[in-house]
C-alpha positions, 0 to 999 in steps of 0.5 A: 541443605545438609552437611554432605551438600545433598539437597535437604527435603524441605529444599527439594520441595521448595526447588519443585513448586518453581515454574518454568525450566529450573536447574538447581546446580553446584559450583562444579556444575552437578545438578541437584535439582531439574525441573519437569519442564527442563526435562521434557523440553530435551525430552529426558527423564529427570533422573538421567539429568542429575549430576553432571548429566544435564551439562550434555544437552549444552553446547560445547561452548555453551557448557564451558561459559556456564561452567565457568559462570557457575564457578562463581559464587555471584549472579549472573546472566548468560546466554546458552545453546541448549539443543534438543533431542531431535537435534534442534538447538534453541537459544536461552537466557540463563538466569543463576542466583547464587544461594549462600545457604545452601552453597548452590545457583538457582538456574532459571532458563528462558527461550530467547531463540527468537531475541537471538535470531532477530540480533543475527538477522539484524547484524546480517542487515547492517553488514549488507548495509556497509557492503552496499554503500562501499559498492555505491560509486559515490562518498557516503557519510553520516554525521550528528547535527548537534555535535558534528560527530561521523556516525558512519562512511563508506570506504569511499568517503573515508579514503577521499579524506585520508581516514578509513572506516572505523577511525573516522567515526567519532571525528568532527567534519573539520577534523576529517576535511580540515579547518579551511574547508569546514569555515568554506562550507559552514553556511551550507551545513547551516542553511540546511539544519534551519531550513531543513531542507536539502542543499547542494554545492560543489567543491574543487579538491586535487586529485591523486594526480595532482589534477582539480577534481569538481565534487558535486555535494549534497547534504539531506537533513535527517528530520525527527518526528517533532520536525528538529534537523537530528543528523545529516547525510553527504551524498558526494558524487564526482561531476569532474567529466560533466565539467570537462564536457561544458568546457568543450561545448563551450568552446564549440559555440563559436562554431555554432554561431555560424548558423542562422537564428532558426538554428533550432531547424537544420540547415545544410550549405552545399555549392553546386549541389554538394554539401559544404557544411550543415549544422547538428540538427541536420546530423541528428536528423540524417544519422551521420556526422558531419564529416560524412556529410562534407562532399556528398550530394545533397541527392544522395539524401532524397528520396528517387522520386523527390530528386527530380524536383529538388534538382530543379530548385537548385539549377533554377536558383530559386528562393522556395518553400516546399515539402519534401522527403529526406533519408536517414542513414538506415534508407527510413523516409522523414518527412520535411519542408525545405526552404531554400536560400541564396546567400554569402558564405566565407565569401562564396555564394551558396545555397542555404537549405532550411530543414524542417522536421515535420514528424511532430506537426503530422503527429500533431494532425494525427493527435487532433484526429485521435483526440476528437474520437478518444478521451485524452486521460484513458485513451479510451473512445469518447462518447461521440465516437462511441455512439457512431459505434453502436448506431451502426452495430444496432443496424447489423443486428437489426438486419442480422437477428441477433441482440446485443448488450449495452453496459453503463458502469458507474464508479461508486463513490468517486467523487470521494477519491478526488475530495480527499486524494485529489484530482491526481489520484482520481486521474490515475484510477481512472486510467487504471479502471479503464485498462482492466476494462479493456483487458477483462473484455473479448475481442468483440467487445467495445468499451467507451469513457462515457464521461466523468466516472462513467464507462460504457461497454457493447457486446454484439452479437449476444445469444443469451442473457448468461453471456452478458452476466459472465462479462459484469461480473468479471468487470466487477471484479476487476475493478474493485482490486485496490489500485496504488496511486502515488503509494496510497492504495484505493479501493473502489467499487462500481454499478452495473446497469444493462439493457439489451437491444431489440428487447429494451430499446428502439434506438441508441439514445433510448438504449443508453437511457435504459442502461442508465436507469438500471445503473441506478437500480444497481446502486439502489440495491448496495452498489458493487452489483449489476441489474438488467433493465426492467420496466419497474425501475420506474416504480422502485425509484419511487418507492427509494424516494419514499423510504428516503423520505420516511427515514429522515422522519424516522431520525427526528422521531426516534424510531431506531432501537439496537439489539445486542448479540453476546459475544463470549470466551471459547473456553468457558463461554464467560461474557466478554463482549456484545455486538450493537446492532440497529433495528428500524421500529417502523410504525406500520411494518414493525421492526425492520432488519438493517438489510430493508433500509441501510442500503437506502441510508448509505446511497441517500447520505443518512448513515451519519446521523444513523452511525452517530446515534447507534455509537451514542446509543451504544455508549449509554447502554455500556454505562448503564450497564456497568453502573448496575454492576451486570457487566464491564465486557464492551460493546462493540458497533459497527461503523459504516464507510461514510462514518469513519471516512467523514471529517471530525469523526475522531472529534465526534467521538471525543464529544459523545464520550466526555457528553455521556460520561463514557470511558473509551475502554467500554466501546469497540469499533468494527470496521470493513477490511475495505475501510481500513485500505484506502489511504493507509497512513490516514486510516493508521493516524486516525486507527491512533488517535481513536486508541488514544481515547482507549476505544478497541479496534476490530477489523469485521467480516475477516478474510473477505477483502483484499486486506494484507498482512502488511495491513494487519502488521502496520494498523493498530488492531486488537481483534479480528472477527472471521467472517460467517462465509467461512464458518458456515461449512466448519467443519465438515469442508476442508476449504473452509477449515484451512481458511479458518486455521490460517486466519486464526494463527495469523491473527494470533502471532501477531497478538490480536485477538480472534472471534468468529461469528455466525456460530450455530453448531456445536460442532463449529464451536468445538472446531473454532475452540480447538483451533485457538479461536478466543471469542465466539458469536452466533445462534448457537450462543444466543441470538440477538436480544433487544436491550431488556432481554439481554438484561435479563440474559445477563442476570440469568447467567450471574445466578447460575 
């Protein structure tokens, strides 16, 4: 800086090297240096912002605040609003540093618009909370547990005890309600704090008119994550009206004692056919008040066809019981049983008739009949009823020359729902599935619950095979939608077996058997699909049995190997990871891909040992390559549902890492969307524990399921992998391009990495890189390689 206060050439050069939005201003506000970033943001030339020119882009209030700050030779932190050329205003944190030698301020600007907006939103939410609390017809307060000081109170609470919403804050509850009252309720407060359970009690306060007011007080503990009571909510309701009603009810008890012990039943007293008294059940039955009943003839409440018998019983003075009907005030008929007796009432001989409402008995009889033919849980026809319907329909088809289809539906892995979440969640799932099946079917189709997690669907008068396929596809899609069971999302799939009559069977039992066999074929082919009955099913079942036995031997003889497909950074092609892929080195059939044996392994519960072997083997390779200095990129391992949901999985991973001497950061676990949607709290806890071991978490096949933005935000996910089905048609297909862009931007906005699999063409690579995808994997970059070939691949790239 020269003696005239003009920036020296050396100062200007130094200031120009500072990154970001920078302005060097004198105490009076004149700019001596404006960075290109600042000029670019406000869409102005640097020269036009020198001197006082740069102050014009600040909002008036922000300009005054800045000038006041610049007038003082001290460092400051200001919040300013800058408006760019298009009219858009943004909030910035401005940090000024006073440079004594240059007699000016160095001002650094950081965009703080999101933070400012969040603060304004929080303020609005707080105001809404206050408005809501003041509008609630109850007294609400919140006290700290240690100091017993008030942190929040709504208007009704504060005014009830002589305060307002501001003056009550910071007061102890003894100061708020008075020492005598505080001593009275102290035991309740201590009980709540010690047990950490809600406490309810009543207090009597004096109203403004001097009358007593009964108040019901609810103390609700606020407990932290360690189980400590940190505060208490106080919720107070005025229950004076309820207490007054109780007093009135007690006063009426003297009148109720006039009736016989059968007071829960209707009782009518009548003399010469005119009603003299009746109890509340009769009033409820007829819909008439007692005063409306007194003096009226009993025949007014009996249908015409029953009056002759009722009157004959009265005139004969018989003690008799018989069924009849009663008319209520709307003329509706109610089935009843009359029990007529002679007795003395108030010193006079009268007739007493007990009136028993038979609606519940009739409903119970109807329900018994319904239960004999329907499933109690879902309300669907049961097996017996369905088999009768099937037998009838088969006879009709045989006579008419049509055919019918029987679909046998079995929920996949339903036992896991009952075992992990309990039978209540399982029942909710079955009820929802039953409702979805019913809503999906055509008007002529029939559905029944066959037992457990099995359902039967009958499609009569089928003309073409594709009609049945359409029904099966709709059923599969409807069933797999997640079910909300008491706040937990449960996702299940179904396997569907289909048999046709008369092509596949001659009797109902044979048709059911063949549909059942087809269902097991669907399970053997990966579940979540449908299969038609095929006479070769027996051979397939035998082949699956042989494959299961051979898989057990393969695990024992260590016949599996890992191949690795590189994952590279989109920007420069640098190696950032590799996905471990299992292969079976079959002694007779050679190298088998997972599709040849994984479905059988999943069905026969062999995925746990296979999955744990893959995890341990990937850890060993990661350690070996790091020791050789080849790469420090993590190895990705696909987890199976059985493996991830098994009890003790996290502990098994921790033991494996310790036994192999491997750090968690060297591995990345890939989980499907479906695995992350079952029981979100449990999944979140398990992922947090895995993250605590250092492992990275990625979502495989992202975009193909029902994974929501809420899951993506709440779960500790590091990376999402865009499914190859969205990459295959890029960039030509507009829908695939739109979906890919949306998935990339959604993940990036949440701070998560994005990798696309199945990249096979330069055009796909260029599109993904241009739209922000950070990592790529596919045949264009490298096919899956054996461990030795992958090592050679890394050595070759290092030698470039």
